[in-house]
C-alpha positions in Angstrom: 107.0 32.0 -33.2 106.6 28.3 -33.7 106.5 25.6 -30.9 108.1 22.5 -31.5 106.3 19.2 -31.2 108.3 18.3 -28.5 107.8 21.3 -26.7 104.2 20.9 -27.0 104.6 17.0 -25.5 106.8 18.5 -22.7 103.9 21.7 -21.8 101.1 18.6 -22.2 102.6 16.5 -19.9 103.5 19.1 -17.5 99.7 19.7 -17.1 98.6 15.9 -16.8 101.4 15.8 -14.2 100.4 19.0 -12.6 96.6 17.9 -12.6 97.6 14.4 -11.3 99.9 15.5 -8.2 96.8 18.2 -7.6 94.3 15.2 -7.6 96.6 13.2 -5.1 97.1 15.7 -2.7 93.3 16.6 -2.1 92.2 13.0 -2.7 88.6 11.6 -3.4 86.0 13.7 -3.1 83.8 12.7 0.0 80.9 11.1 -2.0 83.8 9.2 -3.7 85.4 7.9 -0.7 82.0 6.8 1.1 81.1 5.0 -2.2 84.4 3.3 -1.9 84.0 2.2 1.4 80.9 0.8 0.8 81.9 -1.3 -1.8 85.2 -2.1 0.2 83.2 -2.9 3.4 80.8 -5.5 1.5 83.5 -7.4 -0.2 85.2 -8.3 2.9 82.3 -10.7 2.5 81.4 -10.9 6.3 81.2 -8.6 9.2 80.5 -8.4 13.3 78.8 -5.7 14.8 76.6 -3.9 17.4 73.6 -1.9 16.9 71.6 0.2 18.8 68.2 1.2 17.3 66.3 4.4 19.2 62.8 5.0 17.8 60.6 7.8 18.6 56.9 6.6 20.5 53.9 8.8 21.2 55.2 8.7 24.9 59.1 8.9 24.6 61.1 6.6 22.8 61.9 2.9 22.6 65.6 1.7 22.9 66.8 -1.8 21.3 70.6 -3.0 21.0 71.8 -5.8 19.0 75.4 -7.8 18.5 76.1 -10.3 16.2 77.8 -11.1 12.8 76.5 -10.7 9.2 77.6 -12.6 5.7 77.2 -10.4 2.7 77.9 -13.5 0.4 75.0 -15.7 1.9 73.0 -12.9 3.0 72.1 -14.0 6.3 73.0 -12.9 10.0 73.0 -13.8 13.6 72.3 -11.6 16.4 71.4 -11.7 20.3 68.6 -8.7 20.6 68.0 -6.9 23.8 64.6 -5.4 23.6 64.5 -4.4 27.4 61.2 -4.5 29.1 59.3 -5.8 25.7 61.0 -9.7 25.1 63.8 -9.0 27.2 66.8 -10.8 25.6 66.0 -13.2 22.3 68.0 -14.7 19.6 66.9 -13.3 16.1 68.1 -14.6 12.9 68.2 -13.0 9.1 68.2 -15.0 6.2 67.7 -13.0 2.6 64.4 -11.3 3.2 63.5 -13.6 6.3 63.6 -12.4 9.9 63.5 -15.3 12.4 62.4 -14.0 16.1 63.2 -16.9 19.0 60.2 -16.4 21.0 59.8 -16.8 24.9 58.2 -19.7 26.0 55.5 -17.6 27.5 54.8 -16.1 24.1 55.5 -19.4 22.1 52.8 -21.5 24.3 50.4 -18.7 24.6 50.5 -17.4 21.0 52.5 -19.8 19.0 50.8 -23.1 20.2 54.5 -24.4 21.1 56.2 -22.9 18.1 59.7 -21.3 19.0 60.1 -19.1 16.3 58.2 -16.4 14.5 59.2 -15.2 11.1 58.4 -12.0 9.2 58.8 -11.0 5.4 61.2 -7.8 5.8 60.2 -6.6 2.4 56.3 -6.6 4.0 56.9 -6.6 7.7 53.8 -6.9 10.1 53.3 -5.4 13.0 54.0 -8.0 15.5 53.0 -8.0 18.8 54.7 -6.8 21.9 58.3 -6.4 19.6 58.6 -2.9 19.9 61.0 -1.6 17.3 62.5 -5.0 16.3 62.1 -4.3 12.6 63.7 -1.1 12.5 66.6 -2.9 14.5 66.7 -5.6 11.8 66.5 -3.0 9.3 70.0 -1.5 10.8 71.3 -4.6 11.8 71.3 -6.4 7.9 74.0 -4.1 6.7 73.5 -5.1 3.0 70.2 -2.8 3.3 71.8 0.1 5.0 74.3 0.3 3.1 73.2 -0.2 -0.5 70.6 2.3 1.1 73.5 4.8 1.4 75.3 4.0 -2.0 72.3 4.3 -3.8 70.2 7.5 -2.1 73.3 9.5 -1.1 72.9 13.2 -2.6 75.7 15.2 -0.6 78.4 14.3 1.3 80.8 15.9 3.2 84.1 15.6 5.2 83.6 16.4 8.9 87.2 15.6 9.7 89.4 13.3 12.0 87.8 11.2 14.7 88.3 8.0 16.8 85.9 5.1 17.3 86.4 3.1 20.6 90.2 4.7 20.4 90.6 3.9 16.5 91.5 6.7 14.1 88.9 7.3 11.5 87.8 9.7 9.1 84.1 11.4 10.2 81.6 12.1 6.8 78.2 13.0 6.9 75.9 12.2 3.6 72.2 13.3 3.2 69.9 10.7 1.3 67.2 11.0 -0.7 64.8 8.0 -0.5 63.2 8.9 -3.9 66.4 8.7 -5.5 67.3 5.9 -3.8 64.5 3.8 -5.1 64.8 5.2 -8.7 68.8 4.5 -8.8 69.2 1.5 -7.4 69.5 -1.0 -10.0 67.5 -4.3 -10.6 69.8 -6.8 -8.5 69.7 -4.1 -5.5 66.2 -3.0 -5.9 64.4 -5.4 -3.1 67.0 -4.3 -0.7 66.4 -0.7 -1.0 62.9 -0.9 -1.0 62.6 -3.2 2.2 64.9 -0.7 4.0 62.6 2.1 3.6 59.9 0.4 4.3 61.4 -1.2 7.5 62.6 2.4 8.8 58.8 2.7 8.9 55.9 5.3 7.9 56.7 9.3 7.8 60.1 9.3 7.1 60.9 12.4 5.1 64.5 12.1 5.2 68.0 10.3 6.4 71.5 11.9 7.2 74.2 9.2 8.0 77.1 10.1 9.7 79.7 7.4 8.2 83.1 6.7 10.0 86.2 5.3 7.8 88.7 3.4 9.6 92.6 3.6 7.9 91.7 0.5 5.8 89.1 2.4 4.0 85.8 0.2 5.3 83.3 1.6 7.5 83.8 1.2 11.2 80.5 2.9 12.4 77.4 3.7 10.6 74.8 6.4 12.5 71.4 6.7 10.5 69.8 9.9 11.6 66.0 9.3 10.6 63.5 11.9 10.3 60.0 10.5 11.0 58.3 14.1 10.5 56.8 13.3 7.4 58.3 17.0 6.2 56.9 18.6 8.8 59.0 22.1 9.9 58.9 21.8 13.4 57.3 18.0 14.8 56.0 17.5 18.2 57.0 15.7 20.3 60.4 14.7 19.0 60.6 12.6 15.5 63.9 11.8 15.0 65.3 8.2 15.2 69.0 7.4 15.5 70.6 4.0 14.3 73.9 3.4 15.2 76.1 0.5 14.1 79.6 -0.4 14.9 81.2 -2.7 12.5 84.7 -4.7 13.3 85.7 -8.5 12.6 85.7 -7.9 8.5 86.2 -11.4 7.0 85.3 -13.4 10.4 83.4 -16.3 10.4 79.7 -16.1 10.5 77.7 -19.4 11.5 73.8 -19.1 11.1 71.3 -21.9 11.4 68.2 -21.3 10.3 65.3 -23.2 12.4 63.4 -25.8 11.0 60.0 -25.2 9.3 58.4 -27.3 12.1 59.3 -24.6 14.7 58.4 -21.6 12.8 54.9 -20.0 12.5 54.6 -16.9 10.1 54.1 -13.5 11.6 51.5 -12.5 9.3 49.6 -15.6 9.6 49.7 -15.3 13.8 48.4 -11.9 13.4 45.1 -13.0 11.0 46.7 -10.6 8.0 46.9 -13.0 5.7 44.8 -16.0 5.0 45.7 -19.6 6.4 
């Protein structure tokens, strides 16, 4: 029996429509959903955020908190940071790869010869005295870095299910990141972001798992980075997992950053004698 061209066309159309309906019902894959959320979030140009960084130490852990805003287009942000007993509350600015820390008066007079800001290169962060895990906090507070690391380093993703963040309905995904993949996959334009994010996380990082919470608009509402500092050891002791939690809101809101004049800034590396003066 021969099948007419009309019959073939009808059968073909039926297969295509059936596939489209099936795809529509199942929705995008978890990996595609997370990738799309990264794109949508950064396309919003700006964001407000609250960040908490918990980093393991030899005697326990260090916790720092920050709140403020970041501009993806200008690549700059302004935050008020609570370092606890380390420095108390300080103002911190991010501009491109530069971190600016507003020093307390006592430290400004004794270490910085009266200059009120210290700067650090986030692409090559020095160990700044008495700042605890401030550079780790900066890694979490600069969403362009953490988002790019997520996009370039994601190897697998799974949909955990519906959840809530501050009473807002969200969809919870869990993504596993491979830092070597991130370094290899990042295009030339974003290589510096990925490389510096890995450097800021610190030595001994063997893996990162991100819990990603997406709002109904498809943007990232919360990103929880679980950072393994064990260096690949099966049963590290003491606990070597750091947790960076960032809550995002106010996408598209105004973010104003005033970078301090050079006369008021001392380079952290010069301050520590790590580079020639």
